[in-house]
N, C-alpha and C positions, 0 to 999 in steps of 0.2 A: 834816342840813339837807335840807329837801324841795326837789326841783328844780323850777324854773319854766322854761318854754320861753322862749328869748330871741327876741323878735320880730325878724323880718328888718328890716334897715335900710330905713327908708322912703325913698322917692325924693322929694326935694324938688322939686316941679314945680307950676306954676300950673295950675289947672283948664283954662284955655284951651289951654295948651301940651300938656296931656295929651290933650285931645280932638284937636288937630291931629296929634299924633304917632300916635294910633290911626288917624286917617283916612289918613295917609301911610304907615302900616306901618312906623314907626320904632321901634326898641328904645331905651328910655331907661335900662335897667339899666346901672349903672357909669358913667353920664354925670354930669357936673357942669356946671351952668349958670353964667350970668354974674350971676344975681340974688344977693341977700343970703344968705350961708350956702351958696352953690353952688346956689341954687334955679334950676331950669330954667324959662326963660320962652319965649314964642313965638319971639322973635328968635333963640334958640339953635338952633332946629330946622333952620334953613337950613344949618348947618354939620355936621349929623349925617348920616352916610352911610346911604342906604337899603340894606337887605340885598339882596345880589345874588340875582336869580331866574334860575335856569338856563332858557335858552330851548330850546324843543324843537329837536332836531336836524333840519336840513333836508337831505333827500337831494338831492345834486347829481348830475344826470345829464349825461353828455357830450352835446354837440349831435349830432343825427343826422348821420351821414356819408352824403353823396350817393353814390349808386352811380356808379362810373366809367363813362364812355361806352363803348359797344361798340367793340372794336378790330377793324378790318378785317384779315383774314388775308391777307397779300400772296401773290400767286402766286409759286411758286418758279421765276422766270425767270432764266436764265443766258445767257451769250454767249461765243462764240469768234470770233476774227478770223484771217484768213489772206490772204496775197498770192498772187494768181493771175498766172502768167506766160503772156501771150498770144503770145509770139514764135513758138512752134511752130504755133499756130493760124493766125497771119498767114502763115507760110510755106506751110501747107497750102492756105489760101484763094487764095494766089497761083497755086499749081499747078492749082487747080480753076476758076480764073476763066473759062477758055474753055468749060468743061463746064457749070457751074452758077453763072452770074454773079450770081444773086440771093441767094446765101447769104452771111451775114456772120458776124462773130465772135459776135454775140448768139445766133445759131442753134446754134453750137457750145457756148456756155455753157448754153443750155437743154437741149440733148442731154446734156451732162455732168451737169446737175442731175438729170435723169430717171434716168440710169444710177446716180448716187450714191444716190438715194432707193431704188432697187431693191436696191442692195447692202446697205443697212441695214434692209430690210423696212419702208420707209415708203410710205404710199399716194401714188403719183405720177401718178394718172390725170388730175389737174387742176392746172395751174400758171397763176397769174395774173401776167402780165408787165406791170409798170407802168414805162413809159419816162419818164425825167426830162424829155423834150421835151414832155410833155403827153399828153392823151388819156385815155380811160377805162380803158385797159389791154386787153391781149389775153388772152383765155381760151383756153388750149391744153390739150386733153385727149389722153391716151394718148401722152405725149411719149416714153417709152422705146422704143415700137415704131414711131415715125414716122421718115421719112427727113428729112434736113436740108432738102430742098426743101419738104416738107410743113410742117415747123416754120416755115420762112420765110414761107410763104403764110398760115398761121394767125396768126403774129405780126403780120403787116401788117393783118389784119382785126381791128381793135380793137373790143371790145364789152364792155358792162358784164356782170359775172358774175351768173348767176342764183342761185348759192349760194356759200357760203364756199369758196375754193379750198383744196386740200390743202397747197399750197406757194405762198405769195405771194412774188414776187420784185420788188424795186425796183432799177431800173437808173438810177444817178445819173451823168450825163455831165459831170462837173466834175473837172478835173485838180487834184491837190494836196489833195483831201479824203480824210479817213480816217474812216469811220463808227465811232462809239463806242457808240451806243445806238439802240434802235428799239423802238417799241411792238409788243406781240403781242396780237392779239385773242383773246378767250375761245374755247376750242374748237379752236384751232390748235396743232399741235405745234411748228412752227418758222416762222421768217420769215428771208429772205435779202436782204441789201442789198449790191449790187455797185456800187462807185463808182470813177471815174477814166476816163482815156483813155490810149491808148498801150499799150505792151507789158506794163505791170504794172498790175493792178487790185487794189483792196483790197475784200475781202469780209467782211461781218459776219453771223454766224449767231446769232440769238436763238432760244431754245427753252424750252419748258416742261419742267422736270425730272420732272414727274409723268407726262408723256407720252413723253418722249425722254430716255434717260440720257445722262450726259456722254460715256460711252464711244461710244455710237452717234452722238452729235452730232459728236464729234471724227473718227470714221471717215467720216461724211458729207462733212465738209470735205476730208479726206484723199483720198477718192475723187473729189471734184470737182476738186481740184488735179491729181490724177494723170490724169484724163481730158483736161484741157486741155494737160497736158504731153505727152500722146501722142494727139493729136487724130485720128490715122488710125484708132484703135480706135472712134471715134465714127461713122465713116462706114460701117463694116461691121457 
Protein backbone atom coordinates (compact mmCIF):
# COMPACT_ATOMS: atom_id res chain seq x y z
CA UNK A 1 0.00 0.00 0.00
CA UNK A 2 1.50 3.20 -1.15
CA UNK A 3 1.72 5.82 1.57
CA UNK A 4 0.00 9.16 1.36
CA UNK A 5 0.87 12.15 3.56
CA UNK A 6 -1.84 12.79 6.03
CA UNK A 7 -2.73 16.46 5.84
CA UNK A 8 -2.47 18.32 9.08
CA UNK A 9 -5.75 19.03 10.68
CA UNK A 10 -7.08 22.23 9.34
CA UNK A 11 -8.09 24.89 11.79
CA UNK A 12 -11.69 25.83 11.37
CA UNK A 13 -11.64 29.60 11.48
CA UNK A 14 -13.50 32.32 9.69
CA UNK A 15 -11.42 34.49 7.33
CA UNK A 16 -12.16 37.59 9.40
CA UNK A 17 -11.13 35.88 12.63
CA UNK A 18 -7.93 34.61 10.96
CA UNK A 19 -7.01 38.15 9.88
CA UNK A 20 -7.71 39.58 13.35
CA UNK A 21 -5.66 36.84 14.98
CA UNK A 22 -2.73 37.62 12.69
CA UNK A 23 -2.97 41.33 13.47
CA UNK A 24 -3.13 40.68 17.20
CA UNK A 25 -0.37 38.07 17.17
CA UNK A 26 -2.64 35.32 18.48
CA UNK A 27 -1.93 31.62 17.95
CA UNK A 28 -4.97 29.64 16.83
CA UNK A 29 -3.39 26.17 16.80
CA UNK A 30 -5.17 23.85 19.21
CA UNK A 31 -7.99 26.31 19.67
CA UNK A 32 -11.69 25.54 19.33
CA UNK A 33 -14.20 28.21 18.70
CA UNK A 34 -17.86 28.69 19.42
CA UNK A 35 -19.01 28.36 15.83
CA UNK A 36 -20.44 25.24 14.17
CA UNK A 37 -18.04 22.32 14.43
CA UNK A 38 -15.77 24.37 16.70
CA UNK A 39 -15.19 27.04 14.08
CA UNK A 40 -13.33 30.01 15.47
CA UNK A 41 -15.10 33.28 14.92
CA UNK A 42 -14.04 36.85 15.67
CA UNK A 43 -15.86 36.87 19.01
CA UNK A 44 -13.69 33.98 20.24
CA UNK A 45 -10.47 35.98 19.87
CA UNK A 46 -11.15 38.09 22.96
CA UNK A 47 -10.80 35.01 25.12
CA UNK A 48 -7.52 33.86 23.61
CA UNK A 49 -4.40 34.87 25.52
CA UNK A 50 -1.73 36.77 23.64
CA UNK A 51 1.69 35.16 23.92
CA UNK A 52 3.76 36.81 26.54
CA UNK A 53 6.61 38.93 25.24
CA UNK A 54 9.60 39.25 27.50
CA UNK A 55 10.25 42.90 28.24
CA UNK A 56 13.82 44.04 28.13
CA UNK A 57 15.47 44.14 31.53
CA UNK A 58 15.64 47.62 32.98
CA UNK A 59 18.73 48.39 34.99
CA UNK A 60 17.71 49.85 38.29
CA UNK A 61 20.31 52.11 39.78
CA UNK A 62 20.17 53.23 43.40
CA UNK A 63 19.52 56.93 43.87
CA UNK A 64 22.67 58.97 44.28
CA UNK A 65 23.78 59.30 47.86
CA UNK A 66 24.38 62.87 48.93
CA UNK A 67 27.80 63.50 50.38
CA UNK A 68 27.64 64.01 54.15
CA UNK A 69 28.26 67.55 55.35
CA UNK A 70 31.78 68.23 56.53
CA UNK A 71 32.27 67.48 60.18
CA UNK A 72 34.02 70.13 62.21
CA UNK A 73 36.86 68.66 64.20
CA UNK A 74 36.44 69.80 67.81
CA UNK A 75 39.36 71.23 69.70
CA UNK A 76 40.65 68.86 72.39
CA UNK A 77 39.69 71.13 75.31
CA UNK A 78 39.70 69.72 78.83
CA UNK A 79 39.29 71.18 82.28
CA UNK A 80 40.33 70.78 85.91
CA UNK A 81 38.88 72.43 89.01
CA UNK A 82 40.42 73.13 92.41
CA UNK A 83 39.52 74.91 95.64
CA UNK A 84 41.90 77.69 96.70
CA UNK A 85 42.28 78.43 100.40
CA UNK A 86 42.84 82.16 100.96
CA UNK A 87 42.99 82.01 104.74
CA UNK A 88 46.85 82.05 104.80
CA UNK A 89 46.85 84.92 102.29
CA UNK A 90 44.40 86.90 104.43
CA UNK A 91 46.61 86.42 107.47
CA UNK A 92 49.69 87.63 105.57
CA UNK A 93 47.85 90.67 104.21
CA UNK A 94 46.86 91.56 107.77
CA UNK A 95 50.51 91.54 108.79
CA UNK A 96 51.45 93.64 105.76
CA UNK A 97 48.67 96.19 106.11
CA UNK A 98 50.89 98.80 107.70
CA UNK A 99 53.69 98.36 105.16
CA UNK A 100 51.84 97.81 101.85
CA UNK A 101 48.20 98.79 102.34
CA UNK A 102 47.31 98.66 98.63
CA UNK A 103 48.03 94.96 98.19
CA UNK A 104 45.03 92.61 98.08
CA UNK A 105 44.40 88.91 97.76
CA UNK A 106 44.02 89.40 93.99
CA UNK A 107 47.66 90.46 93.77
CA UNK A 108 48.72 87.32 95.61
CA UNK A 109 46.58 85.26 93.21
CA UNK A 110 48.24 86.93 90.22
CA UNK A 111 51.69 86.33 91.64
CA UNK A 112 50.83 82.69 92.33
CA UNK A 113 49.57 82.30 88.75
CA UNK A 114 52.82 83.68 87.37
CA UNK A 115 54.92 81.40 89.55
CA UNK A 116 52.79 78.37 88.61
CA UNK A 117 53.20 79.16 84.91
CA UNK A 118 56.98 79.31 85.27
CA UNK A 119 56.96 75.98 87.12
CA UNK A 120 55.33 74.21 84.15
CA UNK A 121 57.28 76.16 81.47
CA UNK A 122 54.29 78.21 80.26
CA UNK A 123 54.69 81.70 78.80
CA UNK A 124 53.67 84.02 81.64
CA UNK A 125 54.86 87.36 80.28
CA UNK A 126 51.30 88.60 79.80
CA UNK A 127 48.23 88.02 81.95
CA UNK A 128 44.84 89.55 81.21
CA UNK A 129 42.99 90.07 84.47
CA UNK A 130 39.25 90.57 83.95
CA UNK A 131 37.42 91.55 87.10
CA UNK A 132 33.77 90.64 87.46
CA UNK A 133 33.03 94.18 88.65
CA UNK A 134 33.42 95.38 85.05
CA UNK A 135 36.02 97.19 83.00
CA UNK A 136 38.14 96.26 80.02
CA UNK A 137 40.59 94.26 82.09
CA UNK A 138 44.13 94.82 83.24
CA UNK A 139 47.03 93.75 81.08
CA UNK A 140 49.93 92.80 83.31
CA UNK A 141 53.28 91.80 81.83
CA UNK A 142 56.22 90.13 83.53
CA UNK A 143 54.17 88.96 86.51
CA UNK A 144 56.68 86.40 87.87
CA UNK A 145 59.34 89.08 88.31
CA UNK A 146 57.10 91.88 89.67
CA UNK A 147 56.68 92.82 93.29
CA UNK A 148 53.20 92.64 94.81
CA UNK A 149 53.04 96.46 94.87
CA UNK A 150 53.86 96.63 91.14
CA UNK A 151 51.22 94.00 90.38
CA UNK A 152 48.65 96.00 92.39
CA UNK A 153 49.48 99.18 90.47
CA UNK A 154 49.18 97.52 87.06
CA UNK A 155 46.00 95.70 88.02
CA UNK A 156 44.41 99.04 88.88
CA UNK A 157 45.36 100.47 85.47
CA UNK A 158 42.75 98.70 83.33
CA UNK A 159 43.36 98.78 79.59
CA UNK A 160 42.30 96.77 76.57
CA UNK A 161 44.98 94.30 75.48
CA UNK A 162 46.87 94.94 72.24
CA UNK A 163 47.32 91.22 71.62
CA UNK A 164 46.01 87.94 72.93
CA UNK A 165 47.35 87.35 76.44
CA UNK A 166 49.26 84.23 77.30
CA UNK A 167 47.00 83.62 80.31
CA UNK A 168 43.51 85.15 80.52
CA UNK A 169 42.08 85.16 84.05
CA UNK A 170 38.44 85.89 84.92
CA UNK A 171 37.76 86.92 88.52
CA UNK A 172 34.09 86.34 89.41
CA UNK A 173 33.09 87.93 92.71
CA UNK A 174 29.95 85.99 93.54
CA UNK A 175 29.70 83.66 96.51
CA UNK A 176 28.27 80.19 96.04
CA UNK A 177 29.20 79.90 92.35
CA UNK A 178 31.22 76.99 91.07
CA UNK A 179 32.46 77.44 87.49
CA UNK A 180 32.03 74.28 85.40
CA UNK A 181 32.84 75.38 81.84
CA UNK A 182 34.51 78.24 79.97
CA UNK A 183 35.28 79.04 76.35
CA UNK A 184 38.88 78.95 75.19
CA UNK A 185 39.91 81.21 72.32
CA UNK A 186 41.96 79.76 69.47
CA UNK A 187 45.70 80.01 69.98
CA UNK A 188 45.51 80.04 73.78
CA UNK A 189 46.90 77.17 75.81
CA UNK A 190 44.72 77.78 78.87
CA UNK A 191 42.24 80.03 80.63
CA UNK A 192 41.59 80.38 84.34
CA UNK A 193 38.32 81.31 86.06
CA UNK A 194 38.41 82.17 89.79
CA UNK A 195 35.03 82.53 91.47
CA UNK A 196 33.79 83.29 94.97
CA UNK A 197 34.46 85.52 97.97
CA UNK A 198 35.84 84.66 101.36
CA UNK A 199 38.50 82.25 102.48
CA UNK A 200 37.69 79.59 99.84
CA UNK A 201 37.61 80.21 96.08
CA UNK A 202 36.73 77.83 93.25
CA UNK A 203 39.13 77.86 90.32
CA UNK A 204 38.49 76.28 86.91
CA UNK A 205 41.29 75.71 84.44
CA UNK A 206 40.35 74.96 80.81
CA UNK A 207 43.20 74.05 78.49
CA UNK A 208 43.97 72.85 74.97
CA UNK A 209 45.39 69.34 75.22
CA UNK A 210 47.39 69.87 72.03
CA UNK A 211 49.23 72.74 73.70
CA UNK A 212 49.20 71.71 77.35
CA UNK A 213 49.19 68.12 78.57
CA UNK A 214 46.96 66.96 81.40
CA UNK A 215 50.02 66.38 83.56
CA UNK A 216 51.25 69.97 83.13
CA UNK A 217 47.75 71.39 83.63
CA UNK A 218 47.32 69.44 86.87
CA UNK A 219 50.72 70.60 88.07
CA UNK A 220 49.86 74.21 87.21
CA UNK A 221 46.83 74.07 89.51
CA UNK A 222 48.81 72.29 92.20
CA UNK A 223 51.50 75.01 92.10
CA UNK A 224 48.82 77.72 92.21
CA UNK A 225 47.18 76.17 95.26
CA UNK A 226 50.53 75.65 96.98
CA UNK A 227 51.55 79.25 96.37
CA UNK A 228 48.43 80.58 98.07
CA UNK A 229 48.76 78.05 100.89
CA UNK A 230 52.25 79.47 101.59
CA UNK A 231 51.92 83.09 100.53
CA UNK A 232 55.13 84.23 102.19
CA UNK A 233 56.98 82.51 99.32
CA UNK A 234 55.25 84.92 96.91
CA UNK A 235 56.71 87.93 98.70
CA UNK A 236 60.36 86.90 98.43
